[in-house]
NUKOLNU-290790 format. One record per residue (C-alpha): x, y, z; residue in three letters; chain; residue number from 1. Coordinates in steps of 0.02 Angstrom, whole numbers, padded with zeros to 5 digits. Example, Ala and Ser with C-alpha at 12.3 -4.5 7.8 and 13.67 -1.06 7.14 Angstrom:
# NUKOLNU-290790
x: 00615&y: -00225&z: 00390&res: Ala&chain: A&n: 1
x: 00684&y: -00053&z: 00357&res: Ser&chain: A&n: 2
***
This chain:
# NUKOLNU-290790
x: 00083&y: -00086&z: -00989&res: Met&chain: A&n: 1
x: -00106&y: -00053&z: -00984&res: Thr&chain: A&n: 2
x: -00156&y: 00102&z: -01043&res: Lys&chain: A&n: 3
x: -00290&y: 00127&z: -00916&res: Val&chain: A&n: 4
x: -00144&y: 00139&z: -00745&res: Tyr&chain: A&n: 5
x: -00039&y: 00265&z: -00847&res: Met&chain: A&n: 6
x: -00087&y: 00405&z: -00740&res: Gly&chain: A&n: 7
x: -00044&y: 00335&z: -00595&res: Phe&chain: A&n: 8
x: 00127&y: 00220&z: -00639&res: Leu&chain: A&n: 9
x: 00231&y: 00355&z: -00680&res: Arg&chain: A&n: 10
x: 00376&y: 00241&z: -00585&res: Ser&chain: A&n: 11
x: 00361&y: 00125&z: -00710&res: Gly&chain: A&n: 12
x: 00282&y: -00021&z: -00622&res: Phe&chain: A&n: 13
x: 00112&y: -00108&z: -00665&res: Val&chain: A&n: 14
x: -00022&y: -00118&z: -00575&res: Val&chain: A&n: 15
x: -00107&y: -00329&z: -00588&res: Ile&chain: A&n: 16
x: -00231&y: -00345&z: -00459&res: Gly&chain: A&n: 17
x: -00340&y: -00257&z: -00330&res: Leu&chain: A&n: 18
x: -00423&y: -00340&z: -00190&res: Ser&chain: A&n: 19
x: -00537&y: -00254&z: -00057&res: Leu&chain: A&n: 20
x: -00457&y: -00261&z: 00130&res: Gly&chain: A&n: 21
x: -00476&y: -00253&z: 00314&res: Ala&chain: A&n: 22
x: -00658&y: -00280&z: 00285&res: Gly&chain: A&n: 23
x: -00678&y: -00120&z: 00204&res: Thr&chain: A&n: 24
x: -00499&y: -00076&z: 00120&res: Ala&chain: A&n: 25
x: -00414&y: -00095&z: -00047&res: Leu&chain: A&n: 26
x: -00236&y: -00174&z: -00083&res: His&chain: A&n: 27
x: -00151&y: -00118&z: -00223&res: Tyr&chain: A&n: 28
x: 00025&y: -00196&z: -00286&res: Ser&chain: A&n: 29
x: 00132&y: -00169&z: -00431&res: Ala&chain: A&n: 30
x: 00271&y: -00256&z: -00506&res: Trp&chain: A&n: 31
x: 00401&y: -00206&z: -00651&res: Pro&chain: A&n: 32
x: 00335&y: -00181&z: -00810&res: Ala&chain: A&n: 33
x: 00473&y: -00255&z: -00895&res: Thr&chain: A&n: 34
x: 00620&y: -00379&z: -00865&res: Thr&chain: A&n: 35
x: 00712&y: -00199&z: -00819&res: Ala&chain: A&n: 36
x: 00782&y: -00257&z: -00664&res: Phe&chain: A&n: 37
x: 00837&y: -00438&z: -00731&res: Ala&chain: A&n: 38
x: 00872&y: -00570&z: -00628&res: Arg&chain: A&n: 39
x: 01024&y: -00659&z: -00644&res: Glu&chain: A&n: 40
x: 01022&y: -00817&z: -00740&res: Pro&chain: A&n: 41
x: 00945&y: -00985&z: -00652&res: Asp&chain: A&n: 42
x: 00933&y: -00884&z: -00499&res: Lys&chain: A&n: 43
x: 00770&y: -00936&z: -00413&res: Pro&chain: A&n: 44
x: 00624&y: -00828&z: -00394&res: Ala&chain: A&n: 45
x: 00605&y: -00825&z: -00196&res: Asp&chain: A&n: 46
x: 00675&y: -00663&z: -00131&res: Asp&chain: A&n: 47
x: 00653&y: -00693&z: 00052&res: Thr&chain: A&n: 48
x: 00818&y: -00749&z: 00085&res: Leu&chain: A&n: 49
x: 00924&y: -00673&z: -00064&res: Lys&chain: A&n: 50
x: 01003&y: -00503&z: -00067&res: Thr&chain: A&n: 51
x: 00965&y: -00381&z: -00191&res: Ala&chain: A&n: 52
x: 01145&y: -00403&z: -00279&res: Glu&chain: A&n: 53
x: 01114&y: -00581&z: -00278&res: Gln&chain: A&n: 54
x: 00958&y: -00572&z: -00354&res: Gln&chain: A&n: 55
x: 00991&y: -00429&z: -00489&res: Phe&chain: A&n: 56
x: 01119&y: -00372&z: -00612&res: Lys&chain: A&n: 57
x: 01221&y: -00213&z: -00576&res: Asn&chain: A&n: 58
x: 01169&y: -00201&z: -00393&res: Ile&chain: A&n: 59
x: 01314&y: -00043&z: -00327&res: Gln&chain: A&n: 60
x: 01237&y: 00071&z: -00192&res: Ala&chain: A&n: 61
x: 01103&y: -00043&z: -00123&res: Leu&chain: A&n: 62
x: 01188&y: -00181&z: -00082&res: Lys&chain: A&n: 63
x: 01161&y: -00290&z: 00070&res: Gly&chain: A&n: 64
x: 00953&y: -00253&z: 00080&res: Ile&chain: A&n: 65
x: 00848&y: -00407&z: 00029&res: Ser&chain: A&n: 66
x: 00801&y: -00423&z: -00135&res: Ala&chain: A&n: 67
x: 00616&y: -00386&z: -00094&res: Glu&chain: A&n: 68
x: 00647&y: -00223&z: -00050&res: Gln&chain: A&n: 69
x: 00739&y: -00183&z: -00205&res: Leu&chain: A&n: 70
x: 00575&y: -00137&z: -00294&res: Ile&chain: A&n: 71
x: 00501&y: -00060&z: -00162&res: Pro&chain: A&n: 72
x: 00645&y: 00073&z: -00117&res: Thr&chain: A&n: 73
x: 00650&y: 00105&z: -00318&res: Met&chain: A&n: 74
x: 00450&y: 00165&z: -00293&res: Gln&chain: A&n: 75
x: 00512&y: 00283&z: -00151&res: Phe&chain: A&n: 76
x: 00629&y: 00343&z: -00248&res: Ile&chain: A&n: 77
x: 00527&y: 00369&z: -00393&res: Ser&chain: A&n: 78
x: 00408&y: 00449&z: -00282&res: Ala&chain: A&n: 79
x: 00510&y: 00574&z: -00196&res: Ser&chain: A&n: 80
x: 00589&y: 00647&z: -00346&res: Leu&chain: A&n: 81
x: 00421&y: 00624&z: -00454&res: Gly&chain: A&n: 82
x: 00499&y: 00541&z: -00604&res: Val&chain: A&n: 83
x: 00482&y: 00371&z: -00702&res: Gly&chain: A&n: 84
x: 00604&y: 00245&z: -00727&res: Cys&chain: A&n: 85
x: 00663&y: 00284&z: -00869&res: Asp&chain: A&n: 86
x: 00744&y: 00450&z: -00769&res: Phe&chain: A&n: 87
x: 00886&y: 00359&z: -00723&res: Cys&chain: A&n: 88
x: 00879&y: 00209&z: -00800&res: His&chain: A&n: 89
x: 00883&y: 00141&z: -00989&res: Val&chain: A&n: 90
x: 00715&y: 00059&z: -01052&res: Asp&chain: A&n: 91
x: 00711&y: -00119&z: -01023&res: Arg&chain: A&n: 92
x: 00886&y: -00128&z: -00995&res: Gln&chain: A&n: 93
x: 00875&y: -00066&z: -00807&res: Met&chain: A&n: 94
x: 01050&y: -00152&z: -00758&res: Asp&chain: A&n: 95
x: 01153&y: -00016&z: -00882&res: Lys&chain: A&n: 96
x: 01260&y: 00140&z: -00829&res: Asp&chain: A&n: 97
x: 01235&y: 00237&z: -00986&res: Asp&chain: A&n: 98
x: 01150&y: 00357&z: -00885&res: Lys&chain: A&n: 99
x: 01229&y: 00509&z: -00786&res: Lys&chain: A&n: 100
x: 01078&y: 00524&z: -00660&res: Glu&chain: A&n: 101
x: 01086&y: 00348&z: -00616&res: Lys&chain: A&n: 102
x: 01286&y: 00394&z: -00576&res: Gln&chain: A&n: 103
x: 01210&y: 00514&z: -00485&res: Thr&chain: A&n: 104
x: 01061&y: 00445&z: -00391&res: Ala&chain: A&n: 105
x: 01192&y: 00313&z: -00314&res: Arg&chain: A&n: 106
x: 01304&y: 00447&z: -00253&res: Lys&chain: A&n: 107
x: 01145&y: 00536&z: -00163&res: Met&chain: A&n: 108
x: 01085&y: 00364&z: -00104&res: Ile&chain: A&n: 109
x: 01276&y: 00347&z: -00027&res: Ala&chain: A&n: 110
x: 01260&y: 00535&z: 00040&res: Met&chain: A&n: 111
x: 01078&y: 00493&z: 00116&res: Gln&chain: A&n: 112
x: 01149&y: 00335&z: 00204&res: Leu&chain: A&n: 113
x: 01304&y: 00411&z: 00266&res: Ala&chain: A&n: 114
x: 01192&y: 00568&z: 00364&res: Ile&chain: A&n: 115
x: 01086&y: 00451&z: 00443&res: Asn&chain: A&n: 116
x: 01243&y: 00310&z: 00497&res: Arg&chain: A&n: 117
x: 01328&y: 00487&z: 00562&res: Gly&chain: A&n: 118
x: 01201&y: 00594&z: 00634&res: Asn&chain: A&n: 119
x: 01046&y: 00485&z: 00696&res: Phe&chain: A&n: 120
x: 01130&y: 00314&z: 00733&res: Asp&chain: A&n: 121
x: 01087&y: 00243&z: 00553&res: Gly&chain: A&n: 122
x: 00899&y: 00278&z: 00591&res: Lys&chain: A&n: 123
x: 00810&y: 00324&z: 00448&res: Val&chain: A&n: 124
x: 00774&y: 00513&z: 00465&res: Glu&chain: A&n: 125
x: 00844&y: 00619&z: 00311&res: Val&chain: A&n: 126
x: 00760&y: 00527&z: 00162&res: Thr&chain: A&n: 127
x: 00744&y: 00574&z: -00027&res: Cys&chain: A&n: 128
x: 00601&y: 00659&z: -00007&res: His&chain: A&n: 129
x: 00688&y: 00776&z: 00137&res: Thr&chain: A&n: 130
x: 00756&y: 00876&z: 00004&res: Cys&chain: A&n: 131
x: 00669&y: 00848&z: -00165&res: His&chain: A&n: 132
x: 00474&y: 00850&z: -00121&res: Arg&chain: A&n: 133
x: 00426&y: 00770&z: -00283&res: Gly&chain: A&n: 134
x: 00538&y: 00889&z: -00386&res: Ser&chain: A&n: 135
x: 00674&y: 00795&z: -00494&res: Ala&chain: A&n: 136
x: 00784&y: 00937&z: -00439&res: His&chain: A&n: 137
x: 00766&y: 01024&z: -00247&res: Pro&chain: A&n: 138
x: 00757&y: 01202&z: -00231&res: Val&chain: A&n: 139
x: 00884&y: 01280&z: -00128&res: Gly&chain: A&n: 140
x: 00825&y: 01438&z: -00124&res: Thr&chain: A&n: 141
x: 00705&y: 01496&z: 00014&res: Pro&chain: A&n: 142
x: 00511&y: 01523&z: -00061&res: Ile&chain: A&n: 143
x: 00447&y: 01698&z: -00016&res: Leu&chain: A&n: 144
x: 00282&y: 01651&z: 00026&res: Ser&chain: A&n: 145
x: 00142&y: 01642&z: 00157&res: Ala&chain: A&n: 146
x: 00166&y: 01458&z: 00149&res: Asp&chain: A&n: 147
x: 00373&y: 01487&z: 00159&res: Ala&chain: A&n: 148
x: 00382&y: 01380&z: 00301&res: Gly&chain: A&n: 149
x: 00330&y: 01229&z: 00175&res: Gly&chain: A&n: 150
x: 00252&y: 01067&z: 00194&res: Pro&chain: A&n: 151
x: 00298&y: 00955&z: 00338&res: His&chain: A&n: 152
x: 00269&y: 00779&z: 00398&res: Ser&chain: A&n: 153
x: 00123&y: 00725&z: 00507&res: Gln&chain: A&n: 154
x: 00227&y: 00632&z: 00621&res: Glu&chain: A&n: 155
x: 00324&y: 00792&z: 00653&res: Glu&chain: A&n: 156
x: 00157&y: 00889&z: 00693&res: Ser&chain: A&n: 157
x: 00069&y: 00742&z: 00776&res: Ser&chain: A&n: 158
x: 00071&y: 00738&z: 00982&res: Gly&chain: A&n: 159
x: -00059&y: 00660&z: 01120&res: Ala&chain: A&n: 160
x: -00205&y: 00744&z: 01168&res: His&chain: A&n: 161
x: -00262&y: 00746&z: 01348&res: Glu&chain: A&n: 162
x: -00429&y: 00778&z: 01292&res: Asn&chain: A&n: 163
x: -00460&y: 00671&z: 01174&res: Leu&chain: A&n: 164
x: -00545&y: 00494&z: 01211&res: Pro&chain: A&n: 165
x: -00430&y: 00344&z: 01229&res: Asn&chain: A&n: 166
x: -00389&y: 00207&z: 01099&res: Pro&chain: A&n: 167
x: -00499&y: 00081&z: 01178&res: Glu&chain: A&n: 168
x: -00646&y: 00214&z: 01198&res: Gln&chain: A&n: 169
x: -00625&y: 00239&z: 00999&res: Ile&chain: A&n: 170
x: -00587&y: 00075&z: 00959&res: Leu&chain: A&n: 171
x: -00759&y: 00006&z: 01060&res: Asp&chain: A&n: 172
x: -00837&y: 00146&z: 00973&res: Lys&chain: A&n: 173
x: -00789&y: 00090&z: 00802&res: Tyr&chain: A&n: 174
x: -00838&y: -00100&z: 00839&res: Leu&chain: A&n: 175
x: -01011&y: -00046&z: 00885&res: Val&chain: A&n: 176
x: -01035&y: 00072&z: 00732&res: Ala&chain: A&n: 177
x: -00996&y: -00081&z: 00630&res: Val&chain: A&n: 178
x: -01136&y: -00186&z: 00688&res: Gly&chain: A&n: 179
x: -01023&y: -00270&z: 00851&res: Gly&chain: A&n: 180
x: -00953&y: -00425&z: 00874&res: Ala&chain: A&n: 181
x: -01062&y: -00534&z: 00861&res: Asp&chain: A&n: 182
x: -01153&y: -00486&z: 00684&res: Ala&chain: A&n: 183
x: -00976&y: -00454&z: 00605&res: Leu&chain: A&n: 184
x: -00923&y: -00663&z: 00653&res: Lys&chain: A&n: 185
x: -01108&y: -00721&z: 00597&res: Lys&chain: A&n: 186
x: -01033&y: -00658&z: 00404&res: Ile&chain: A&n: 187
x: -00907&y: -00805&z: 00343&res: Lys&chain: A&n: 188
x: -00904&y: -00745&z: 00157&res: Thr&chain: A&n: 189
x: -00937&y: -00600&z: 00068&res: Arg&chain: A&n: 190
x: -00945&y: -00557&z: -00149&res: Lys&chain: A&n: 191
x: -00940&y: -00400&z: -00190&res: Glu&chain: A&n: 192
x: -00959&y: -00325&z: -00375&res: Lys&chain: A&n: 193
x: -00930&y: -00162&z: -00425&res: Gly&chain: A&n: 194
x: -00811&y: -00051&z: -00554&res: Thr&chain: A&n: 195
x: -00660&y: 00020&z: -00539&res: Met&chain: A&n: 196
x: -00616&y: 00217&z: -00588&res: Glu&chain: A&n: 197
x: -00464&y: 00266&z: -00655&res: Val&chain: A&n: 198
x: -00439&y: 00419&z: -00760&res: Asn&chain: A&n: 199
x: -00622&y: 00435&z: -00791&res: Gly&chain: A&n: 200
x: -00627&y: 00259&z: -00846&res: Gln&chain: A&n: 201
x: -00719&y: 00096&z: -00776&res: Gln&chain: A&n: 202
x: -00705&y: -00079&z: -00776&res: Phe&chain: A&n: 203
x: -00781&y: -00219&z: -00677&res: Pro&chain: A&n: 204
x: -00711&y: -00285&z: -00520&res: Ile&chain: A&n: 205
x: -00772&y: -00423&z: -00427&res: Glu&chain: A&n: 206
x: -00692&y: -00478&z: -00243&res: Val&chain: A&n: 207
x: -00728&y: -00650&z: -00140&res: Tyr&chain: A&n: 208
x: -00664&y: -00658&z: 00041&res: Cys&chain: A&n: 209
x: -00690&y: -00784&z: 00150&res: Glu&chain: A&n: 210
x: -00665&y: -00801&z: 00363&res: Ala&chain: A&n: 211
x: -00543&y: -00774&z: 00422&res: Pro&chain: A&n: 212
x: -00415&y: -00689&z: 00302&res: Asp&chain: A&n: 213
x: -00457&y: -00754&z: 00136&res: Lys&chain: A&n: 214
x: -00481&y: -00629&z: -00009&res: Arg&chain: A&n: 215
x: -00464&y: -00631&z: -00207&res: Val&chain: A&n: 216
x: -00518&y: -00492&z: -00335&res: Ser&chain: A&n: 217
x: -00538&y: -00507&z: -00518&res: Ile&chain: A&n: 218
x: -00552&y: -00354&z: -00632&res: Ser&chain: A&n: 219
x: -00562&y: -00357&z: -00787&res: Gln&chain: A&n: 220
x: -00482&y: -00205&z: -00885&res: Ile&chain: A&n: 221
x: -00432&y: -00198&z: -01073&res: Gln&chain: A&n: 222
x: -00292&y: -00289&z: -01074&res: Asn&chain: A&n: 223
x: -00376&y: -00441&z: -00996&res: Gly&chain: A&n: 224
x: -00403&y: -00525&z: -00820&res: Arg&chain: A&n: 225
x: -00326&y: -00457&z: -00685&res: Ser&chain: A&n: 226
x: -00328&y: -00547&z: -00500&res: Val&chain: A&n: 227
x: -00248&y: -00521&z: -00331&res: Thr&chain: A&n: 228
x: -00258&y: -00635&z: -00208&res: Ala&chain: A&n: 229
x: -00206&y: -00707&z: -00014&res: Phe&chain: A&n: 230
x: -00243&y: -00845&z: 00045&res: Asn&chain: A&n: 231
x: -00206&y: -00825&z: 00230&res: Gly&chain: A&n: 232
x: -00019&y: -00894&z: 00192&res: Asp&chain: A&n: 233
x: 00022&y: -00832&z: 00035&res: Val&chain: A&n: 234
x: -00029&y: -00699&z: -00093&res: Gly&chain: A&n: 235
x: -00004&y: -00691&z: -00298&res: Trp&chain: A&n: 236
x: -00041&y: -00579&z: -00417&res: Leu&chain: A&n: 237
x: -00067&y: -00625&z: -00600&res: Ser&chain: A&n: 238
x: -00122&y: -00513&z: -00787&res: Met&chain: A&n: 239
x: -00142&y: -00641&z: -00902&res: Gly&chain: A&n: 240
x: 00005&y: -00782&z: -00915&res: Asp&chain: A&n: 241
x: 00099&y: -00675&z: -00784&res: Arg&chain: A&n: 242
x: 00112&y: -00740&z: -00595&res: Val&chain: A&n: 243
x: 00201&y: -00627&z: -00468&res: His&chain: A&n: 244
x: 00191&y: -00721&z: -00275&res: Arg&chain: A&n: 245
x: 00188&y: -00577&z: -00157&res: Met&chain: A&n: 246
x: 00347&y: -00532&z: -00076&res: Ser&chain: A&n: 247
x: 00355&y: -00493&z: 00120&res: Thr&chain: A&n: 248
x: 00318&y: -00300&z: 00128&res: Pro&chain: A&n: 249
x: 00134&y: -00353&z: -00004&res: Glu&chain: A&n: 250
x: 00101&y: -00510&z: 00090&res: Arg&chain: A&n: 251
x: 00070&y: -00426&z: 00252&res: Glu&chain: A&n: 252
x: -00012&y: -00261&z: 00185&res: Ala&chain: A&n: 253
x: -00144&y: -00408&z: 00094&res: Ala&chain: A&n: 254
x: -00137&y: -00485&z: 00256&res: Arg&chain: A&n: 255
x: -00234&y: -00338&z: 00340&res: Val&chain: A&n: 256
x: -00356&y: -00314&z: 00196&res: Asp&chain: A&n: 257
x: -00407&y: -00475&z: 00203&res: Ala&chain: A&n: 258
x: -00452&y: -00469&z: 00367&res: Glu&chain: A&n: 259
x: -00639&y: -00479&z: 00365&res: Met&chain: A&n: 260
x: -00669&y: -00462&z: 00547&res: Tyr&chain: A&n: 261
x: -00549&y: -00322&z: 00567&res: Phe&chain: A&n: 262
x: -00644&y: -00192&z: 00672&res: Pro&chain: A&n: 263
x: -00622&y: -00332&z: 00816&res: Val&chain: A&n: 264
x: -00454&y: -00386&z: 00788&res: Arg&chain: A&n: 265
x: -00351&y: -00243&z: 00768&res: Val&chain: A&n: 266
x: -00297&y: -00237&z: 00935&res: Arg&chain: A&n: 267
x: -00242&y: -00421&z: 00941&res: Glu&chain: A&n: 268
x: -00145&y: -00365&z: 00777&res: Met&chain: A&n: 269
x: -00059&y: -00194&z: 00839&res: Tyr&chain: A&n: 270
x: -00010&y: -00204&z: 01043&res: Lys&chain: A&n: 271
x: 00031&y: -00038&z: 01027&res: Glu&chain: A&n: 272
x: -00093&y: 00083&z: 01000&res: Leu&chain: A&n: 273
x: -00061&y: 00275&z: 01032&res: Gln&chain: A&n: 274
x: -00218&y: 00423&z: 00998&res: Val&chain: A&n: 275
x: -00094&y: 00576&z: 00908&res: Leu&chain: A&n: 276
x: -00240&y: 00698&z: 00854&res: Ser&chain: A&n: 277
x: -00378&y: 00762&z: 00788&res: Ala&chain: A&n: 278
x: -00398&y: 00808&z: 00624&res: Glu&chain: A&n: 279
x: -00535&y: 00873&z: 00487&res: Ser&chain: A&n: 280
x: -00562&y: 00756&z: 00311&res: Leu&chain: A&n: 281
x: -00701&y: 00818&z: 00198&res: Glu&chain: A&n: 282
x: -00769&y: 00943&z: 00342&res: Gly&chain: A&n: 283
x: -00790&y: 00803&z: 00459&res: His&chain: A&n: 284
x: -00688&y: 00796&z: 00638&res: Ala&chain: A&n: 285
x: -00566&y: 00650&z: 00656&res: Thr&chain: A&n: 286
x: -00486&y: 00575&z: 00772&res: Val&chain: A&n: 287
x: -00309&y: 00490&z: 00742&res: Val&chain: A&n: 288
x: -00235&y: 00314&z: 00798&res: Val&chain: A&n: 289
x: -00070&y: 00237&z: 00748&res: Thr&chain: A&n: 290
x: -00051&y: 00050&z: 00770&res: Ala&chain: A&n: 291
x: 00116&y: -00036&z: 00791&res: Thr&chain: A&n: 292
x: 00159&y: -00221&z: 00831&res: Gly&chain: A&n: 293
x: 00321&y: -00324&z: 00823&res: Pro&chain: A&n: 294
x: 00331&y: -00370&z: 00640&res: Gly&chain: A&n: 295
x: 00193&y: -00262&z: 00581&res: Gln&chain: A&n: 296
x: 00195&y: -00111&z: 00465&res: Ala&chain: A&n: 297
x: 00139&y: 00021&z: 00551&res: Pro&chain: A&n: 298
x: -00044&y: 00107&z: 00518&res: Leu&chain: A&n: 299
x: -00125&y: 00263&z: 00549&res: Arg&chain: A&n: 300
x: -00319&y: 00270&z: 00555&res: Leu&chain: A&n: 301
x: -00435&y: 00406&z: 00577&res: Tyr&chain: A&n: 302
x: -00597&y: 00373&z: 00652&res: Phe&chain: A&n: 303
x: -00747&y: 00502&z: 00624&res: Asp&chain: A&n: 304
x: -00775&y: 00564&z: 00782&res: Gln&chain: A&n: 305
x: -00963&y: 00573&z: 00751&res: Gly&chain: A&n: 306
x: -01019&y: 00394&z: 00686&res: Asn&chain: A&n: 307
x: -00856&y: 00315&z: 00767&res: Gly&chain: A&n: 308
x: -00821&y: 00239&z: 00587&res: Leu&chain: A&n: 309
x: -00655&y: 00201&z: 00496&res: Leu&chain: A&n: 310
x: -00661&y: 00376&z: 00384&res: Ala&chain: A&n: 311
x: -00449&y: 00325&z: 00305&res: Arg&chain: A&n: 312
x: -00322&y: 00208&z: 00348&res: Leu&chain: A&n: 313
x: -00139&y: 00244&z: 00297&res: Val&chain: A&n: 314
x: -00008&y: 00136&z: 00304&res: Arg&chain: A&n: 315
x: 00197&y: 00133&z: 00268&res: Tyr&chain: A&n: 316
x: 00303&y: -00008&z: 00175&res: Thr&chain: A&n: 317
x: 00463&y: 00017&z: 00262&res: Glu&chain: A&n: 318
x: 00612&y: 00043&z: 00132&res: Thr&chain: A&n: 319
x: 00803&y: 00061&z: 00174&res: Pro&chain: A&n: 320
x: 00788&y: 00235&z: 00101&res: Leu&chain: A&n: 321
x: 00606&y: 00287&z: 00193&res: Gly&chain: A&n: 322
x: 00443&y: 00219&z: 00210&res: Lys&chain: A&n: 323
x: 00309&y: 00228&z: 00062&res: Leu&chain: A&n: 324
x: 00136&y: 00263&z: 00112&res: Pro&chain: A&n: 325
x: -00032&y: 00186&z: 00030&res: Thr&chain: A&n: 326
x: -00190&y: 00276&z: 00097&res: Gln&chain: A&n: 327
x: -00352&y: 00229&z: 00075&res: Ile&chain: A&n: 328
x: -00526&y: 00326&z: 00111&res: Asp&chain: A&n: 329
x: -00694&y: 00239&z: 00164&res: Tyr&chain: A&n: 330
x: -00863&y: 00327&z: 00110&res: Ala&chain: A&n: 331
x: -01046&y: 00275&z: 00079&res: Asp&chain: A&n: 332
x: -01057&y: 00156&z: 00226&res: Tyr&chain: A&n: 333
x: -01229&y: 00048&z: 00222&res: Arg&chain: A&n: 334
x: -01310&y: -00081&z: 00331&res: Glu&chain: A&n: 335
x: -01298&y: -00244&z: 00241&res: Thr&chain: A&n: 336
x: -01347&y: -00388&z: 00355&res: Asp&chain: A&n: 337
x: -01321&y: -00322&z: 00521&res: Gly&chain: A&n: 338
x: -01151&y: -00235&z: 00495&res: Val&chain: A&n: 339
x: -01096&y: -00088&z: 00404&res: Arg&chain: A&n: 340
x: -00974&y: -00078&z: 00281&res: Ile&chain: A&n: 341
x: -00915&y: 00046&z: 00164&res: Pro&chain: A&n: 342
x: -00968&y: 00053&z: -00039&res: Tyr&chain: A&n: 343
x: -00851&y: 00151&z: -00104&res: Arg&chain: A&n: 344
x: -00651&y: 00186&z: -00059&res: Trp&chain: A&n: 345
x: -00515&y: 00273&z: -00130&res: Thr&chain: A&n: 346
x: -00350&y: 00212&z: -00150&res: Leu&chain: A&n: 347
x: -00185&y: 00325&z: -00179&res: Thr&chain: A&n: 348
x: -00008&y: 00322&z: -00176&res: Arg&chain: A&n: 349
x: 00133&y: 00441&z: -00232&res: Pro&chain: A&n: 350
x: 00106&y: 00407&z: -00414&res: Ser&chain: A&n: 351
x: -00082&y: 00424&z: -00413&res: Gly&chain: A&n: 352
x: -00266&y: 00364&z: -00361&res: Ser&chain: A&n: 353
x: -00420&y: 00260&z: -00420&res: Phe&chain: A&n: 354
x: -00587&y: 00220&z: -00307&res: Thr&chain: A&n: 355
x: -00691&y: 00058&z: -00304&res: Ile&chain: A&n: 356
x: -00892&y: 00088&z: -00310&res: Arg&chain: A&n: 357
x: -00983&y: -00062&z: -00246&res: Val&chain: A&n: 358
x: -01154&y: -00099&z: -00321&res: Asp&chain: A&n: 359
x: -01193&y: -00280&z: -00274&res: Gln&chain: A&n: 360
x: -01161&y: -00384&z: -00096&res: Val&chain: A&n: 361
x: -01204&y: -00549&z: -00036&res: Gln&chain: A&n: 362
x: -01150&y: -00622&z: 00111&res: Gln&chain: A&n: 363
x: -01141&y: -00806&z: 00167&res: Asn&chain: A&n: 364
x: -01140&y: -00853&z: -00006&res: Val&chain: A&n: 365
x: -01046&y: -01004&z: -00062&res: Ala&chain: A&n: 366
x: -00888&y: -00974&z: -00159&res: Ile&chain: A&n: 367
x: -00770&y: -01064&z: -00264&res: Asp&chain: A&n: 368
x: -00627&y: -01142&z: -00138&res: Glu&chain: A&n: 369
x: -00522&y: -01144&z: -00305&res: Gly&chain: A&n: 370
x: -00503&y: -00967&z: -00305&res: Leu&chain: A&n: 371
x: -00390&y: -00970&z: -00144&res: Phe&chain: A&n: 372
x: -00256&y: -01098&z: -00213&res: Val&chain: A&n: 373
x: -00105&y: -01018&z: -00259&res: Ala&chain: A&n: 374
x: -00057&y: -01052&z: -00456&res: Pro&chain: A&n: 375
x: 00120&y: -01094&z: -00478&res: Lys&chain: A&n: 376
x: 00228&y: -00987&z: -00534&res: Met&chain: A&n: 377
x: 00196&y: -00944&z: -00722&res: Gly&chain: A&n: 378
x: 00049&y: -01023&z: -00735&res: Glu&chain: A&n: 379
x: -00127&y: -00911&z: -00750&res: Pro&chain: A&n: 380
***
């Protein structure tokens, strides 16, 4: 595990790549730091068609879910309780049942599933976070303070507002703000150089993009070269000589991130758009649009009411136990070759955050097509 990432890897997962996304965003992915969720011998690496118990050892409470859902589900538990893998698991031997906390976790998963099955027709309404709120041990006594009501989710407080513009008007303003469809589509490639800042330390990063939806980012960290890539079909992450093929949720997130013409294409990608609320981000009034569509993870898009630019994107990874959020905040928009793009953005997950600052942008330059060729598993 690389030291620089320790600040946001309480869950025991290693970040092995970064990529800027949706013409503006940043893709962040993680995978197990050890062989703790050991695969069964001679089982293929393709998790798409396998269940968790077929692909991994000693799965009890989460039998029947797809293998690629297991790690996001563990990340959701980690974020909800504010703990790392070693809270429940034996380090590097996660299939063991030596810890009492693991037995308790299985009972809690069964309880949550039963509550939702018995009261909400199986929909995931009650989650680990409902009670834990970032604490390993939920508090059962009401808090005596002005904030005794406690936190509530944005979904609970959101509602349509008749006095706000409709989604089409908001997206039209966004498209104009970034330069318009014609200007965007003149950009065929983009190369960005900058720095990744994590816990006060900085590391160089380069991002190579090719329209419509190819993106590769390369960062140089303490332990070597880290790559995150999506070539329009498959995605992969590598660090040193280890390669991880993206799961379906990772791949779909990368697909959105890699879309160079996102301001033009968002209405094609997401068929259901709704204006929920007006909120303030760092003193700037924004309007929130939710975007959903068949087979797509939902998005929340925060647009600056003044300049119309995208200020924040929140996406969710669906897990059997609840939604795992990723938030990307954009800043320092500058005009480059007729289009406006952010030169700074911060990605935040429950386990922590980091910031990318772009120093140099080159557009419509030649890019080595070899960067977009997916390596075989096990190859650097």
